[in-house]
N, C-alpha and C positions, 0 to 999 in steps of 0.2 A: 506608399504601398509596401507590405513586409515582403522580405527577401526569403526564398525557401529557407536559408539557413536559421533566419529569425523564425520561421514558423516550426522549425525543428525545435528550436530551443525552447520555445513556447509551449511545446508539448511536454517539456520537463523530462528528457529521457533518463535523468538519474533517478527519477521515482519507478521506473519501470521494474524495477526488481522486485517490489512491493507486488507486482501482480503477476509476475513471472514465478518466484519462489512456492506460493501456494499451490498453483497447479501442479508444479513438481513433486510436492509435497504429497497431495492426493493422490497424484497418480502413482508414486510410490506405495502409498497405502493400499491402493487397489490393487498392485502387482502383490505385496505382501498378503493380500485376501484371496488371491488367485482370479483377480478379475481384471486385469489391466487390459484396456482396449484402446488402439492409438487412435482411431478416427475421434472418438468423443474427445479424448484427451487432448488433441490438438485443436477441435473446436472449442472446448474450455479454455486453451491458452489464447484463442483468438478474442473471444468473450472477454478475458480478462484484462488486456492488452486494450483493446478497443475501450474498453470502461475507463481504465486509466488516462489513456490518452483524452477522452471525452471530459472526466472531470475536471483534467489539468486546464483545458480550454474552457469549461465551463467557470471555473474558479478565476481565471482571468478577466472572463468576460464581466461577471458579478462585482468581483473586487474592483476592478478599472471603473466601471460605471460608479462604484460607493466612492473611489477617490482613495481606496486602502492602499493601492500600488503605487501612488505618487513619490513613495520616497523608501525605496526598497534596495537591500543591499545584495539579494540572490539574482538567480537567473532573470533574464530579462522578461517583462509583461509587455504581450504585443499592446493591450489598451493601454495601459499605464503610461508605457514609452509614448505612444501615439503612432507606433508603428503600424498597427492596424485599427479599424474601428472596431467598436462594440458589437455591430452588426455582423462583419466579418469573421469575429471570433466566435462569435454566437453559431454561425452557420458551420463553422468548423467543428464544434462540438456538437451539434446536431448531427453532422454526417459519421462522427466517430459513435455516437450514439446507435444510428442506424446500424452500422457494421456490426455492433454488439449485438443489436436486437435480431438481425437476420441469423447471424451465428447461432444466438441463444433459442431461436424458433427452431431450426436445423436439429439442434442439441436436443431441445425438447420432444422433437419427432422421433428421434432414436432413442429416448431414455422415457421419458415423463412429460405430460402436459402442465403437471405441477410447476415444472421450472419454468411456465410462463409468468407464474403469477411472482415467482422469487426473482426473476429478472425484472419486473416491474417495479419491485420493491427497490432493488438495488440502482435501477436508472434514477428513482425517486430521491433515493439516499445521497447519489451523485450530484443530482442538481440542487438539492436543499444545502449541501454543505456549506455553500457561500451563496446561493440565490434563492430567490423568492423573498416572500414577507419575513418569515422568522429562519434563518441560516441558523444551523445548529452548530456551525463551525465558529459563530461569533458567541456562542454562549459555553464554551468550554466544554462540547460534548464530541469534538473531533476524535478524540483518542478512542471513546467508549465505540463510535460507528467503526472507526478503522478496525479495531479489534475484532468487533463482529463480521464485518463484510470480508476484509481481507485476511482473516483468520479463519474464523469457525465456517464462514458461508463458503467462502472460496475453496479452503481443502475439503472440508467436507461435501460440498457440492459437486467437486472434480471427482472425490470418490464414488459418490452416488451415481453420477453419470455412467459410471464404468462398472459399478458392481450392484446397481439397483437397490442397494442399502445403504443407510446412515450407520456407520460403524462407529465404535468407542476408540479404535484406534486412529483413525482419521479425526475423531475430535482433538484426541490427545495431542496428535501432531501437530494439529492447528494453532497450539497455544503457543510455542516458541516463535513460531511463524507469523503469528498476531501480533505478539510482544514486539517483535524486532520492527513490524510494520509501523507499530505505535511508536517505537525509538525514532524512526525515521521523522515522523510529523511533529516528534516531540524537538529534536534537532533544529528542525526546519522552523518551527514557533519561537525556541529560543533565538535563531538569529535573528526575528523579525520583531523580537518582544517590545522593543522600544517604540519603534514604529507603529504597531499594532496598538499598544496603550494610549499613544497620542490620537488614534483616528478611532478609539472607543471599541476596537476588536476583542472581546474579551476571550481571549484563548485560555488554556488553560496554562500555559506558561504566564501569562499576564496576571491569573489568578493566583498561581504559586509564588509567583515572584523569581529573581534570578538563580539564586542558591539552590532552592527547594527543586526546581526544574532541572538542575543539573545532576542533583543526586537521584532524581527522579528516572531521568535516561539512563544512568549507570544500574540502577537498580532493575528497570526494565529487561536489559541485557543479562544480569546476573540471573533473574529469574528464568529468563529463556532457558539457558543452558542447564539450570536445575531441573527443569521438565524434560528436558533431554535425558539427563541422567534419569529421571523415573522411567522414562518410557523403555530406556537401556535394561531395566530390570527384566522386563518379559521381551523385549527383541533386542537382544545385545549388539546386534549390527548396526542400530540406531544410533551408538556412541561414537559412531564416525564422525557424526556432525559436531562432536567437541573438538576435531580438527581444527575447525572455524574458530576457535575461542581465541587464539592470538590476534586475529582481525579485530577484534572487540578493543585491544588494548590502545592503540593509537587515537582513535577518535574519544574514546573515555579519558584519555588523558589530556586533549585538547579541551572536552567539555569541563572536566574539573578544575583544570588550571585556569579557567575564567577565559579562555578564546573567545574570540568576537569577531564578525564580519567574516573576513576571507577564510578565517580560520575556521568557521562553523560551517561554511561552504565545503570545507575540504573533509570537514566530519561528517556530513551529512553524505558527501561522496562514499567516503568510507562504510558509514553506516549501510548503504545501498550494497556495497559489495559483500558485508558482512552477510545481510539478509539472502543475498544472491549464493552464496558459495554454502551458508547452513542449508538453504533450501535443499542444494544439490548433493549435498552429503547426507541429509537425513533422508532424501526421497531414496537414492543409492542404499543407503543401510537398511531401509524399510523394505526393498524391492530383496535385496539379499537375504532378508529374513525370512521370505516365501516359504 
């Protein structure tokens, strides 16, 4: 029987900044457009966090059943370690999906029923990352889906539920946050690249190889801050987000210097912090530009 601490670890809390930051930025964009509404913003946050926990448990369940998690360096896997059965982890994933679904229905009732369809697509994407007969996370498509759902959909969707419109500002602000969310996945997959290659999990890191993946990670962060600069041309307060740039230096050094194992776990944590701080500062800058 897994302990409460093991269930928390299995939820992978270090990945939660990827869910929190887009909602903050989307709310900042809504404020910039004069449409910030706290209740939809909080509901969007609940949906995002619940979906992130759900996808983490769903990945644990699917990878554990496939045997992919039998030899990993990172956070504990409930199924792979034997701390919990695949059925127990599946139930935890379904409960988290249910929380996201209920909050999403309330959000749709407050804004637009089209969100029900969007939510269904998000849940399907979360489950099929490593679940189902054709998991796209095993086919080097994880980074693309993370950019779309943790960047474009999450940020623009958060703005939409508050303003009732899909705005260019929200789509632009989604790009740096989406790229940093991709960087989180890249450093995570870099840490697991050898094990994934052995079990046939074809992540982008496996296809690119070690050196190219490390350069790709740094490139993602560089482009993210370049987009912030571009947003700042029209919304100068958005340049506040550049204050987070020094936080990109330590994980970039670890990655470029060939760090492995525990060093990459620290880089993953640092990338999560970078994503969160950038999200907070970008959201504040957008709100101040109203």
